[in-house]
C-alpha positions in Angstrom: 0.2 0.1 -0.3 1.3 3.4 -0.5 0.5 6.0 1.6 1.4 9.8 1.7 1.5 12.2 4.7 -2.6 12.6 3.9 -3.6 8.7 3.7 -3.7 6.3 1.0 -3.0 7.0 -2.4 -5.6 7.7 -5.0 -5.0 4.2 -6.5 -5.6 2.3 -3.0 -8.4 4.4 -2.2 -10.2 2.9 -5.3 -9.2 -0.7 -4.6 -10.7 -0.1 -1.3 -14.6 1.3 -1.7 -16.1 0.8 1.6 -15.2 2.3 5.2 -12.7 0.9 7.8 -15.9 0.4 9.6 -17.0 -2.4 7.2 -13.8 -3.7 6.3 -14.0 -6.4 8.7 -17.3 -7.9 8.6 -19.3 -7.9 11.6 -19.6 -11.0 13.9 -22.8 -13.5 13.1 -25.9 -13.1 15.6 -24.5 -15.6 17.8 -21.2 -14.7 18.2 -22.6 -11.2 18.5 -24.9 -12.0 21.3 -22.3 -14.0 23.4 -19.9 -11.4 23.5 -22.2 -8.4 24.3 -23.8 -11.1 27.1 -20.4 -11.4 28.3 -19.5 -7.8 28.6 -22.8 -7.2 31.0 -21.2 -9.8 33.2 -18.3 -7.9 33.7 -19.5 -4.4 33.1 -22.5 -2.0 34.2 -23.0 1.2 33.3 -23.5 4.8 35.2 -27.2 4.9 34.1 -27.7 1.3 36.0 -25.8 2.3 38.9 -27.8 5.7 39.3 -31.0 3.8 39.2 -30.6 1.5 41.7 -28.7 4.1 44.0 -32.0 6.3 43.3 -34.2 3.2 44.3 -32.1 2.8 47.3 -31.2 -0.9 45.8 -28.4 -2.1 48.0 -27.2 -5.1 46.2 -23.8 -4.4 45.8 -21.1 -2.3 47.2 -20.0 0.4 45.4 -15.7 1.1 45.5 -14.5 4.4 44.5 -11.1 2.8 43.6 -9.1 6.4 43.1 -7.0 8.4 45.7 -8.3 9.4 49.0 -8.1 13.3 47.7 -10.0 12.7 44.9 -12.7 10.5 46.4 -13.0 14.0 48.9 -13.5 16.2 45.9 -16.1 14.3 45.1 -17.4 10.8 44.7 -20.8 9.1 43.8 -23.2 8.9 46.2 -23.1 5.8 49.1 -19.4 5.1 47.1 -16.5 3.5 49.7 -13.1 5.1 49.1 -10.8 1.7 48.8 -7.9 2.9 46.6 -7.0 -0.1 44.4 -3.7 -0.7 45.7 -5.6 -1.2 49.1 -7.9 -3.9 47.8 -6.6 -6.9 49.8 -8.6 -9.2 51.9 -8.1 -8.1 55.5 -10.1 -4.9 54.0 -12.8 -6.8 52.7 -13.4 -9.3 55.6 -16.1 -7.7 56.9 -18.0 -8.4 53.5 -19.9 -12.1 52.7 -18.0 -13.9 50.1 -20.5 -13.6 47.7 -20.8 -9.6 48.0 -21.1 -8.1 44.4 -18.4 -5.2 44.1 -19.1 -2.4 41.5 -15.4 -0.4 41.0 -15.2 2.8 39.6 -12.3 5.3 38.8 -11.9 9.0 37.0 -13.3 7.8 33.3 -12.2 5.9 30.4 -8.8 7.5 30.6 -8.2 5.5 33.7 -7.2 1.9 34.3 -7.8 1.9 38.2 -10.9 0.2 37.9 -9.5 -2.6 35.8 -6.3 -2.8 38.3 -9.3 -3.2 41.1 -11.1 -5.8 39.6 -8.4 -7.6 39.0 -7.3 -7.6 42.6 -11.4 -8.4 43.5 -11.4 -11.2 41.0 -7.9 -12.5 42.7 -9.4 -12.6 45.8 -12.3 -14.8 44.4 -14.8 -11.7 45.0 -17.8 -10.9 42.8 -16.9 -7.6 40.7 -18.0 -5.3 38.0 -16.5 -2.4 36.6 -18.6 0.4 36.4 -17.7 2.1 32.6 -17.1 5.5 32.6 -16.4 6.2 35.9 -16.8 9.8 37.5 -16.4 11.1 33.8 -19.4 9.1 32.5 -21.3 10.2 35.8 -20.9 13.6 34.9 -21.5 13.4 31.5 -24.9 11.6 32.2 -25.9 14.6 34.5 -25.5 13.0 37.8 -24.1 14.8 40.9 -21.0 14.0 43.1 -21.1 14.4 46.6 -18.2 15.7 48.3 -16.9 14.9 51.8 
């Protein structure tokens, strides 16, 4: 493929009539269903967490895994501060083994929630990541609380 600083050469563009979006075919319906269903086992979103909090449904523990300073500056209602580096069995001992933990960090640019989820999974704890983090929460128009 011949490229210039502005992208593929005119002859290459003619060979590639479709878009980069459709260049790789979509998965068949069974693969797509399995993939997206499995994502829901690992993730939840800001809207679903907000809905549960609004209805006072407490069937999970919400962990803010950022620093204590960021937690104090603003966090989700009902969240507990437990930075991902401090997720050890001793700090979880008061929770039954089947407690579902939902972790979040600053946003999509932050992998702190992933690190926290790995730690919880290694400890045998059920865990989901709230995609979007604080950024997603604010984008949805939801408020943070300050401590």
